[in-house]
ZALUM-582593 format. One line per 8 residues: number of its first residue (from 0); their letters; for each residue x, z, y of C-alpha. Coordinates in Angstrom, 1 decimal. Layout:
N
NUM) A) X Z Y ~ ...
This chain:
129
0) MKTIKVVA) 47.3 -115.3 58.3 ~ 46.7 -113.5 61.5 ~ 45.7 -109.8 61.3 ~ 43.1 -108.4 63.7 ~ 43.1 -104.6 64.2 ~ 39.7 -103.2 65.0 ~ 38.0 -99.8 65.0 ~ 34.4 -99.0 64.0
8) AIITHNHQ) 32.2 -96.0 64.8 ~ 30.1 -94.5 62.1 ~ 27.8 -92.7 64.5 ~ 25.8 -90.0 62.8 ~ 22.9 -87.8 63.9 ~ 20.4 -85.8 61.8 ~ 21.8 -87.2 58.6 ~ 21.3 -90.8 59.8
16) IFATQRGY) 23.8 -93.5 60.5 ~ 23.6 -95.9 63.5 ~ 23.9 -99.6 62.6 ~ 24.0 -102.6 65.1 ~ 23.1 -106.2 64.6 ~ 25.5 -108.7 66.1 ~ 24.1 -110.8 68.9 ~ 26.8 -113.5 69.2
24) GEFKDGWE) 29.6 -115.5 67.6 ~ 30.2 -116.7 64.1 ~ 28.7 -113.6 62.5 ~ 25.6 -113.4 64.7 ~ 22.7 -111.5 63.1 ~ 24.9 -109.7 60.6 ~ 24.8 -105.9 60.7 ~ 27.9 -103.8 61.4
32) FPGGKIEE) 29.2 -100.5 62.7 ~ 29.8 -100.8 66.4 ~ 33.3 -100.9 67.7 ~ 35.9 -103.6 68.6 ~ 39.5 -104.5 69.0 ~ 42.3 -102.1 69.8 ~ 44.0 -103.1 73.1 ~ 47.8 -102.8 73.8
40) GETPQEAL) 48.8 -99.2 74.2 ~ 45.6 -97.6 72.9 ~ 45.2 -95.3 70.0 ~ 42.4 -96.2 67.6 ~ 40.4 -93.3 68.9 ~ 40.9 -94.3 72.5 ~ 39.8 -97.9 71.7 ~ 36.7 -96.6 69.9
48) IREIREEL) 35.7 -94.4 72.8 ~ 36.2 -97.3 75.3 ~ 34.3 -99.8 73.1 ~ 31.3 -97.6 72.5 ~ 31.2 -96.9 76.3 ~ 31.3 -100.6 77.0 ~ 28.9 -101.8 74.3 ~ 26.4 -98.9 74.2
56) DTEIAVGK) 26.8 -97.0 77.4 ~ 27.4 -93.9 75.4 ~ 30.1 -91.2 75.2 ~ 31.2 -90.3 71.7 ~ 33.4 -87.7 70.0 ~ 35.6 -89.3 67.4 ~ 36.0 -87.3 64.2 ~ 37.8 -88.0 60.9
64) LVDTVEYD) 39.0 -91.3 59.6 ~ 36.6 -92.3 56.8 ~ 38.4 -95.4 55.6 ~ 40.6 -98.3 56.7 ~ 38.9 -101.5 55.5 ~ 41.2 -104.4 54.7 ~ 39.2 -107.7 54.5 ~ 40.3 -111.3 54.3
72) YPAFHLSM) 37.9 -113.6 56.3 ~ 38.7 -117.4 56.0 ~ 40.4 -117.5 59.4 ~ 42.0 -114.1 59.7 ~ 42.7 -110.7 58.0 ~ 40.7 -107.8 59.4 ~ 42.1 -104.3 59.4 ~ 39.3 -101.9 60.4
80) DCFLCTIQ) 39.8 -98.1 61.0 ~ 36.3 -96.5 60.5 ~ 35.8 -93.1 62.0 ~ 32.9 -90.6 61.8 ~ 31.5 -90.1 65.4 ~ 28.9 -88.0 67.2 ~ 27.2 -88.7 70.4 ~ 28.3 -86.6 73.4
88) SGDLVLKE) 26.0 -88.2 76.0 ~ 24.1 -91.4 76.6 ~ 21.2 -93.3 75.0 ~ 22.9 -96.0 72.9 ~ 21.9 -98.9 75.3 ~ 22.4 -102.3 73.5 ~ 24.5 -104.4 75.8 ~ 26.0 -106.8 73.3
96) HEAAKWLT) 23.9 -106.3 70.2 ~ 20.5 -107.8 69.5 ~ 19.1 -104.9 67.5 ~ 20.0 -101.5 66.2 ~ 18.6 -99.0 63.6 ~ 19.1 -95.5 62.4 ~ 19.6 -95.6 58.6 ~ 19.6 -92.9 56.0
104) KETLDSVE) 21.8 -92.9 52.9 ~ 18.8 -94.3 51.0 ~ 18.1 -97.2 53.5 ~ 21.7 -98.3 54.0 ~ 21.1 -101.3 51.8 ~ 18.0 -102.4 53.9 ~ 20.1 -104.5 56.3 ~ 22.4 -107.5 55.7
112) WLPADRGL) 25.9 -106.0 56.4 ~ 28.8 -108.2 57.4 ~ 31.3 -108.7 54.5 ~ 33.9 -106.3 55.9 ~ 31.4 -103.5 56.4 ~ 29.8 -103.8 53.0 ~ 32.7 -101.9 51.3 ~ 32.0 -98.9 53.4
120) IDKLKNEG) 28.4 -98.6 52.4 ~ 29.0 -97.4 48.8 ~ 31.6 -94.9 50.1 ~ 29.1 -93.5 52.7 ~ 26.4 -93.3 50.0 ~ 28.7 -91.4 47.6 ~ 30.2 -89.1 50.2 ~ 27.1 -88.4 52.2
128) V) 27.1 -88.0 56.0
């Protein structure tokens, strides 16, 4: 099975976490942490900074690695490095997503997370952000 390496940004601000709703593809309408594929020659951190700039028109600072999620979808294996991030500048403009929300630890379950992202939710609730 093919493995796809991606990165995800857990963007936090005032004890809230930024979640985005997918606007296209097989998993359209599912909620996820923004991010994307790592390109040849990039570190995970560089990929995350580029992806958030492209998708949300925002500059972020990448902090600690929270988790690496390994998840088997029917067609591929996903390996997702998830980093805590903070906004440096920009207004989180949605270029590829159809919606976004700031969620608290208490409201993390209020959206329908994509399967790979679900595993992170319990961890974020337990660890706090």
